[in-house]
C-alpha positions as CSV (number, residue, x, y, z in Angstrom):
1,M,-49.0,-20.2,5.6
2,L,-51.6,-22.3,7.4
3,A,-49.5,-25.4,6.9
4,D,-46.5,-23.7,8.5
5,F,-48.5,-22.5,11.4
6,I,-49.9,-26.0,12.0
7,S,-46.3,-27.4,11.8
8,L,-45.2,-24.8,14.4
9,F,-48.1,-25.6,16.7
10,S,-47.4,-29.4,16.3
11,R,-43.8,-29.1,17.5
12,I,-44.7,-26.8,20.4
13,S,-47.6,-29.1,21.4
14,G,-45.3,-32.1,21.4
15,F,-42.9,-30.2,23.7
16,F,-45.7,-29.4,26.2
17,L,-46.8,-33.1,26.3
18,I,-43.7,-34.2,28.3
19,S,-41.5,-31.3,29.4
20,P,-41.2,-30.7,33.1
21,L,-43.7,-28.3,34.8
22,F,-45.9,-28.0,31.6
23,A,-46.7,-31.7,31.4
24,N,-48.1,-32.1,34.9
25,R,-51.4,-34.0,34.7
26,K,-53.0,-31.6,37.2
27,I,-52.7,-28.8,34.6
28,P,-56.0,-28.9,32.6
29,L,-55.6,-29.9,29.0
30,A,-57.4,-26.8,27.9
31,L,-54.7,-24.6,29.7
32,R,-51.9,-26.6,28.0
33,F,-53.6,-26.2,24.6
34,G,-53.9,-22.4,25.3
35,L,-50.2,-22.2,26.2
36,A,-49.2,-24.0,23.0
37,I,-51.4,-21.7,20.9
38,T,-50.1,-18.6,22.7
39,F,-46.5,-19.6,22.2
40,T,-47.1,-20.4,18.6
41,L,-48.6,-17.0,18.0
42,L,-45.5,-15.4,19.6
43,V,-43.1,-17.5,17.5
44,A,-45.0,-17.3,14.2
45,P,-44.2,-13.7,13.1
46,S,-40.4,-14.1,13.4
47,F,-40.6,-17.5,11.7
48,F,-42.7,-16.4,8.8
49,S,-40.5,-13.3,8.2
50,T,-37.4,-15.5,7.4
51,I,-38.9,-18.2,5.2
52,T,-41.0,-18.7,2.2
53,P,-44.4,-20.1,3.1
54,S,-44.7,-23.8,2.2
55,T,-47.4,-25.7,0.5
56,Y,-48.0,-29.4,1.3
57,P,-50.3,-32.0,-0.2
58,S,-52.7,-33.3,2.4
59,Y,-50.8,-36.5,3.0
60,L,-47.4,-34.8,3.3
61,L,-48.9,-32.3,5.8
62,F,-50.1,-35.2,7.9
63,L,-46.6,-36.7,7.9
64,N,-45.0,-33.4,8.6
65,I,-47.3,-32.9,11.6
66,I,-46.3,-36.3,13.0
67,K,-42.6,-35.4,12.5
68,E,-42.9,-32.0,14.2
69,V,-44.8,-33.6,17.2
70,L,-41.9,-36.1,17.5
71,I,-39.3,-33.3,17.4
72,G,-41.1,-31.4,20.2
73,Y,-41.6,-34.6,22.2
74,L,-37.9,-35.4,21.8
75,L,-36.9,-31.9,23.2
76,G,-39.4,-32.3,26.1
77,F,-38.1,-35.8,26.8
78,I,-34.5,-34.4,27.1
79,F,-35.6,-31.9,29.7
80,S,-37.8,-34.4,31.5
81,L,-34.6,-36.3,32.4
82,L,-34.1,-33.5,35.0
83,V,-37.1,-34.6,37.0
84,E,-36.7,-38.3,36.3
85,G,-33.1,-38.2,37.7
86,A,-34.4,-36.6,40.9
87,T,-37.2,-39.1,41.2
88,L,-34.8,-42.0,40.8
89,A,-32.5,-40.5,43.4
90,G,-35.4,-40.2,45.8
91,Q,-36.3,-43.9,45.2
92,M,-32.7,-44.9,46.0
93,V,-32.8,-43.0,49.2
94,G,-36.3,-44.3,50.1
95,T,-35.1,-47.9,49.6
96,L,-32.3,-47.5,52.1
97,S,-34.5,-45.6,54.5
98,G,-37.0,-48.6,54.7
99,F,-39.6,-47.1,52.3
100,S,-39.0,-49.5,49.5
101,A,-42.7,-50.7,49.6
102,T,-44.2,-47.3,50.5
103,E,-45.8,-45.3,47.8
104,L,-48.3,-42.4,47.6
105,L,-51.4,-43.2,45.7
106,N,-53.1,-40.4,43.7
107,P,-56.0,-41.0,41.3
108,I,-54.6,-38.3,39.0
109,T,-50.9,-39.3,38.9
110,T,-51.3,-43.0,39.9
111,S,-48.5,-44.0,42.4
112,Y,-45.0,-42.8,43.0
113,P,-42.3,-43.4,45.6
114,L,-42.5,-41.1,48.7
115,F,-39.0,-39.7,48.6
116,G,-39.0,-39.6,44.8
117,R,-42.0,-37.3,45.0
118,V,-40.2,-35.1,47.6
119,F,-37.1,-34.8,45.4
120,S,-39.0,-34.1,42.2
121,L,-41.2,-31.4,43.9
122,F,-38.2,-29.7,45.4
123,L,-36.4,-29.8,42.0
124,C,-39.5,-28.3,40.2
125,T,-39.5,-25.5,42.9
126,L,-35.8,-24.8,42.1
127,L,-36.6,-24.7,38.4
128,L,-39.2,-22.0,39.0
129,A,-37.1,-20.1,41.6
130,L,-34.1,-19.9,39.3
131,D,-36.2,-19.1,36.2
132,L,-34.8,-22.1,34.3
133,H,-38.2,-22.8,32.8
134,H,-37.6,-19.8,30.6
135,T,-34.6,-21.6,29.1
136,F,-36.9,-24.5,28.2
137,L,-39.0,-22.1,26.0
138,L,-35.9,-20.4,24.7
139,T,-34.4,-23.7,23.5
140,L,-37.8,-24.6,21.9
141,Y,-37.7,-21.2,20.1
142,E,-34.1,-21.8,18.9
143,S,-35.0,-25.2,17.6
144,F,-36.9,-23.5,14.7
145,T,-33.7,-21.7,13.7
146,L,-31.4,-24.8,14.1
147,L,-34.0,-27.1,12.6
148,P,-36.5,-25.4,10.3
149,V,-39.8,-27.0,9.4
150,A,-38.7,-29.5,6.7
151,P,-38.6,-33.3,6.2
152,F,-35.6,-35.1,7.6
153,P,-34.4,-38.7,8.1
154,F,-33.2,-40.0,11.4
155,N,-29.4,-40.7,11.4
156,E,-26.9,-42.6,13.4
157,P,-25.4,-39.7,15.4
158,L,-28.9,-38.8,16.6
159,V,-29.5,-42.2,18.0
160,T,-26.1,-42.3,19.6
161,D,-26.5,-39.0,21.3
162,L,-30.0,-40.0,22.6
163,I,-28.6,-43.2,24.1
164,K,-25.7,-41.4,25.7
165,G,-27.9,-38.7,27.1
166,T,-30.4,-41.2,28.5
167,A,-27.6,-43.2,30.1
168,R,-26.6,-40.1,32.0
169,L,-29.9,-40.3,33.9
170,F,-28.4,-42.8,36.4
171,Q,-25.3,-40.7,36.9
172,H,-27.5,-37.6,37.6
173,A,-29.6,-39.6,40.1
174,F,-26.5,-40.7,42.0
175,M,-25.3,-37.1,42.1
176,Y,-28.6,-36.1,43.8
177,A,-28.6,-39.1,46.2
178,S,-24.9,-39.4,46.9
179,I,-24.8,-38.0,50.5
180,P,-28.0,-39.7,51.7
181,F,-27.0,-42.9,49.9
182,M,-23.6,-43.1,51.5
183,I,-24.9,-42.2,55.0
184,L,-27.7,-44.8,54.8
185,F,-25.4,-47.4,53.3
186,L,-23.1,-47.0,56.3
187,V,-26.1,-47.3,58.7
188,V,-27.1,-50.6,56.9
189,I,-23.5,-51.9,57.3
190,L,-23.5,-51.0,60.9
191,F,-26.8,-52.9,61.5
192,A,-25.3,-55.9,59.6
193,I,-22.2,-55.9,61.9
194,T,-24.4,-55.5,65.0
195,S,-26.6,-58.5,64.0
196,R,-23.5,-60.7,63.6
197,I,-22.0,-59.6,66.9
198,L,-25.3,-59.7,68.8
199,P,-27.5,-62.4,67.3
200,N,-30.3,-61.9,69.8
201,F,-30.5,-58.2,69.2
202,Q,-33.7,-57.2,67.4
203,V,-32.1,-55.1,64.7
204,F,-35.3,-54.8,62.6
205,W,-37.5,-53.3,65.3
206,I,-34.8,-50.8,66.4
207,G,-33.2,-50.3,63.0
208,F,-36.3,-49.2,61.0
209,P,-37.0,-46.0,63.0
210,I,-33.3,-45.2,63.1
211,Q,-33.1,-45.6,59.3
212,L,-36.2,-43.5,58.9
213,F,-34.9,-40.6,61.0
214,V,-31.4,-40.8,59.5
215,G,-32.9,-40.9,56.0
216,I,-35.0,-37.8,56.6
217,G,-32.0,-36.0,58.2
218,A,-29.8,-37.0,55.2
219,V,-32.4,-35.7,52.7
220,I,-32.5,-32.3,54.6
221,L,-28.7,-32.2,54.4
222,A,-28.7,-33.1,50.7
223,V,-31.1,-30.4,49.5
224,G,-28.5,-27.8,50.3
225,Y,-26.4,-28.8,47.2
226,F,-29.3,-29.5,44.9
227,S,-29.0,-26.0,43.3
228,E,-25.4,-26.6,42.2
229,I,-26.1,-30.0,40.8
230,L,-29.2,-28.7,39.0
231,H,-27.1,-26.0,37.2
232,Q,-24.6,-28.6,36.1
233,V,-27.2,-31.1,34.9
234,F,-29.3,-28.4,33.2
235,A,-26.2,-27.2,31.3
236,E,-25.5,-30.8,30.1
237,L,-29.1,-31.2,28.9
238,I,-29.1,-27.9,27.1
239,H,-25.9,-28.9,25.3
240,L,-27.5,-32.3,24.5
241,S,-30.7,-30.7,23.1
242,R,-28.7,-28.5,20.8
243,R,-26.4,-31.3,19.7
244,I,-29.4,-33.4,18.8
245,L,-30.9,-30.4,16.8
246,F,-27.6,-30.2,15.0
247,D,-27.7,-33.9,14.3
248,L,-31.2,-33.5,12.8
249,S,-30.3,-30.4,10.8
250,A,-27.2,-32.1,9.4
251,S,-29.3,-35.0,8.0
252,M,-31.6,-32.6,6.0
């Protein structure tokens, strides 16, 4: 019984290490530990009522803990692609807005792009406003049904699905940044044409503030469709997480 409880706690802890909202470095480690313990206590009764308690030798228990942490970390990594896609989109917009070398420095979270931080914060706010963080926990709970606590080998479909899911990160980023990216790209082309027609025209001094204000305006325009994109991307990642759990369970 204790070995199964430790295995449950290991998977949940691995999930909280990297998943959006819960993995923020500003959240104290003790609070994250308390959340993991609380969620484990909530999950344990239904889990223990459907299985026979397992007994492990000490070395197998250690290996099983590592395996469960990796499963939880893998699920958290899938959902972290939500925020990483928005951060990459903000970095793309910031580059075209003239903020390619501008970063915010924070002793807790190191450095990050300015627009990337704006996009990720807005996305996290949407996640809380739409109660999508509950789906994170529901998927984690369902993982114990789809993939019970037991040894498994990694297989080829799992690796293939992980590569395909991670590759979608760039597509998601362009979905978030499509309107600001196109507007700013047209502005850059306009400046390039102007510099060719008027060689003596100081494009840099006039172009930078124009790019800045156009970029801010484009971002304000873009946040209006973030909710629709978030629902689409979130549905894709939920499907990906369940497919990976099926890949893992099929190899048992």
